[in-house]
N, C-alpha and C positions, 0 to 999 in steps of 0.2 A: 504494500500500500504506500502511497505517496501523499504527503500533505504540503501545502504551500503557504499557509497563513503565517503572519508575523509572529515572532517569538513571544511578544507580549500577549498574543491571543492563543498561545499554545494550550490545548486542552489537557491539562495535567491529569485530571480525574479519568478522562477517557483513555489516555495513554497507559496509566497504571492498571486500568481495568482490562484493556484489550490487548496490550502489547508487552508490558513489562514482564520479562522472563517467560514470554510466550512465543512471540514471533517478531521478525525484523520490521523496521519502519524507516522509510526514507523521508526526510524532511527537507524540502527544497528551501534554500537560503532564507531562514527566518529572522536573520539579524536586521536591525534597523539600518545599520551601516557597517557591513563587514570589512574589517581591516586585518590583514595578516599580521599577527603580533610579534613575529620573530623572523629574521632574515636567514637564508641558508648559511651565510658566512657566520652568523652568530651561533647557529646550531653546531656547525663544525668546530667553532671555538670551544664550545662546551664539551664536545666529544674528546677534545685534547686534554681536558683537566683530569687529574688523578682521582679526585673525589666524585666524579660523575660516572654513572654506569652507562656504557655505550657499547653498541655492537655494529659491525659492518658486515652486511650480508651480500655476497656476490654469487652470481649464477652463471655457470658455464653451460656447455651444450648438454652435459649429462649429470651434472652434480651441483650441489649447493655448498658454499663455504661460509663459515661464521668466524669473524675475528672479534675479540673482546677488547674494549678500550683500556687505557686511553689510546686514541687513534692518533699517531703522529702526523704532522702536517704533510710530510713528504708522501704519506700513503695516499692522501687525496689527489696529489699531483700525478700519482702513478696509475690512477684508475682510467681505464680505457672506455670504449663504447659498450662493452658487455654490461648487461643489466646489474645494477647494484642499489642497495638501500642502506642508509644510515639510520640507526634507531638510538634515541637518547631517552633514558628513563627520568622520571620525576623532574622534568624541566620546570614545572610550576614552582619548585623549591628555589630555583635560581632566577626566574624571570617573572616579576609581578604581573606583567601583561598576559603571560600564559596562565598564571594562577587565576586570573580574572575569568578565564573560560569555564571554570568550575561553577561559578555563581548561578548561571541559568539552570543548572541541574541539581540544585540543592533542595528540590522537592523530594529527592532521595536523601535519607538521613546521612549526616556528615560521617558517622562512624563507618558507613559502607564505602565511602570514597577512598580510593587508593592514591592515584597520581595522574599526571598528564604526560604520556609518552609522545614524543614528536619524531616523525620519520621524514626523511628526505630521500627522493629516488630520482634516478634518471629514467629516460624512456624505457619502458619494459621492466623497471625495477619493482620488486615486491619481496615478500617473505614466504611466498608459497601458500598453497591451500592448507588451512589449519582450523582448529577450533580452540576456544578458550573456556576456562571454567568460571568465568565471571562475565558480567554485563559490560558493554563498552559502547560509548558514543563516539563515532568516527567523524571528526570535523575536517572537511577539506579546506586547507588554509591557502594553498597556492597551487596553481596548475590544475590538472585533471587526473582523476584516477577511476579506473573501471573496477567496480566491485561485483563479484559473483557470489551468490548465496546458494548453499547446498542444503542437505538434510541434517538431521540431528545426529550427533556423535556421542559416544561414551567411552569408557575405559576399554571396551572390547573392539573399538574401531581400529582397523589396521593402519599402522604408520610406516613410513619409509625409514629404513635404518639410518640414523644420524645422531651424533653425540650431543649436538647442541640445538637442533631444531626439531619441532614436533610437526612433521609434514604428513599430510594424509596420503596414504598409498593410492586411494581411489577417491576422486572428487568429481561429482556430477552436478553442475550448476542447474538450479531450477528458476533463478531470477537473476537479472543483470541490470545495473545502472551505471552511468558515467556521472561522477560527482564533479561539480564545478565549485569554485571558491565560495565558502559560506554554507554549502550543503552539509547535511548531517545524516549519517546512517547509524541507526541503533541496531545492535546485534546482541541477542540474548545468549546466555551460557549454552555451550554445547552445539551451537549452530555453526556448521562449516561455512567458511568464507575465504575469499581470495581477492586481494587487491593488487592491481597492476597499474603502474604509472602510464598515462597516455601523454607522451611528450616529456620533455625535461622539466626541471624545477617543480617537482611535485612534492608538496608538503602536506602531511596529515597529522592532526592532533587527536590522540586517543585518550579520552577521559574514561579511565578504568575504575572498576569498583572491586571492593574486597569481598571475598566469600570464604570465610574460614571453613575448613573441612571438619567433619566430625572427629577424625583422628587428631587433628591439630588442637581442637578444643579439649578433648579428653587428655591428651598428653600434657598440654600446658597447665590445665587445671589440676591434674594429679601431681605434676611436679611441684606446683606451688603448695599443695597440701602436704606433700612428703617433706618439704623443707621445714615445716613447722611441727612435725610429729616427733614425739619422744620415744626412745627405744623401749621404755618400760610400760608403754601403753600396749598391753598384750591381751591375748585371749585368756579368759578365765571361765570356769564352770563350777562355782562353789556348791551348787545343789545337784551335783552329778549323781545320777541313778545308775545302778548296775544294769547293763544291757545283755540280752541273750547271746548275741554274737559279737565278740570283741573286734571283729574285722569290719563291722558296719560303721560308716560315718552317719550318725543319726540325723534325722530331720531337724531335731532341736539344735544340734551342733551346726548344721548348715545355716539355719536361721540366724544363730548367734554370730557366726563368721561373716555371713552376708551383711548383717546389720552393722558390723564394725566398719565395713566399707561404705555402705550406702548412707548411713547416718551422717558421716562427715561430708560426703559428696553432695548431699541434698540440701546443704545450707545455702539457700538462695541468696541471702544478703552477702555472704562471703563470696559467692560466685560473682555477684554483680560487681563488687569492688575489684575482684581479680580481673574480670573481663574488661572493665573500664581501663585499668592500668595496662593490661596486655594489649588491648586494641589501640590505645593511644600512644603506644611506644613508637617513636619515630621510625620511618622507613630505613633511615641510615643513622642509627644511634651513635655510631662512632664519630660523627661530625659534631664538634663543639660549637654551639651557637651563643655561648655566654658572652656578654659585653666585656670589653677591655676594662671598664671601670664599673664597679657595683654601685648601686644606689641605695640609700636608706630611706626610712619613712619620712624623716624631717625634710630631706631634699625633695622628695616626691610631693609632699604636702605644699612646699613652697612653690614648686612648679605648677601644681594643679590650681593653686589659688589665683594664678594669673591666666588660667585657661590652658588646657592641654589636650592633645589628641594621642591616643594609643592605638597601635595597630598590631595585628597578629603576625607572627612569623609564618610565612606560607609553608615552611617545612614542618611546622608544629601541628599536632592533632589535638582537637578540643572536643569534649563531649561531657555530658553529665547524666546522672540518674537522680530521680527524686527520692529522697530518703524518707522523710516524714514531715508533715506540716509544711513549714517554710524552710526546711533544710534540704540542701542538695549536696551531692558529692561531685565535685568537679574533677575531671580527668584531663591532664595536659602532659603530653610527652612522657607517659609512663608513671607520672606522679598523681596522687589523689589529694584533694583538699576538701575538708568538710566545711561547708559554708551555710550560715544561717542569717536570717533577716536581710539587711542591706547587702551583705556580702553574697548571699544567695541570688539576690536580684542582679547584682553585678556579674556573677558567674553565668547566669542565663543570658544576659545581654552580650557578654563576650562570646558565648557559643552561637548566638544568633547573628552577630555582626562581625565582620572582619576588622572593623575600626570603630572605636568609641571616642566620644568627645566630652570633656568636662568643661562646663561653662565657667568663665571667670567669676570668682567669688562663691562658687558652689561648695557646699559642705561635703566633705568626704569623711566617712567614719573610719575609726582606727582599723576595723576589720577589713574594710574595703582597701585601705592603704596597704595593710599587711599582705593581702592577696596580690595586689598589683606589684608590690615590691618583689615578691617571690617569683612571679611570672616573668618580670623584666630581668631579674638577676639570673634566671636559668636560661634566658634567651628565647623564651616562648612568645614574649611581647616586647615591643620597643616604643619609645617615646618619639613622636613625630616632631622634629625640631622646626 
């Protein structure tokens, strides 16, 4: 299906009801005024950086090759006319203009958003027919790309042998479109798709979403629980009754053993706190975003009294859960903050908006200051000078 209405008129309820995680949707340029937010040279510059995750995919007559970054400048100069694609992950963390592309899709909860990957390809370039385990909005930024959509895939779907690429062994397209700048293609999880650049200077922005697997959740939650357990918390049966056959593991013993596990794992409040911290952990936690100079509450109060704006680090992840009454637990970059009253209102505002402003002369409570100081000093927020 194709829609052409403006983004401000996008039917969010209809999309969630009819397409989200169900079937693809082509949205013809819905932007009021589409402007490509990143040049090819800027993307190549990012791919040369040590802290940026990048890949260069090249295709010969019979094979695909994948090179991992950083990509040296001389490598770009050596590329010929054979099809190739440059992929750079989490560009939104480095380029505010790219981070702004996420805003129209925030009808999906923030905790589900992963990052914006940007690709650049020459004529015929692509990454091959594949499928993803997550939802993605593919925004055509520059040039043109032909997208083919196939059927649904799962773990039993045959793949071509390759160490670094998950390419489908068999791909049969059922729909096909050519996307122009500003066009958007939504692809649900498990749907086969193949994008090929039509002409040179083809740039695509992929707004991807997180979908934790059951095994990932169980492993992480159990590891967290194990770290807090004591060795002397052991099985006991003080009311043990003699049983007819000593070789039997009785139903009572199984119930007691099973209860030792499930009672701990069924603590919903503990799980909520763990998941908030787990899910908000930065995509690249090894990168230190802390400011060169720390700020204290007195300095921040002085700045705020004259009016100040604060903005979120686009590399940071923010979310919260409602605890009870006017209390919320704010999760930012793997840390949790219990907030009540005015601090809770501030926490919700920070999660709703990427930038907040304090009017000159406005009163800021101590708890609000304490929260802002913590977020600024850990690099999750910054003061707009």
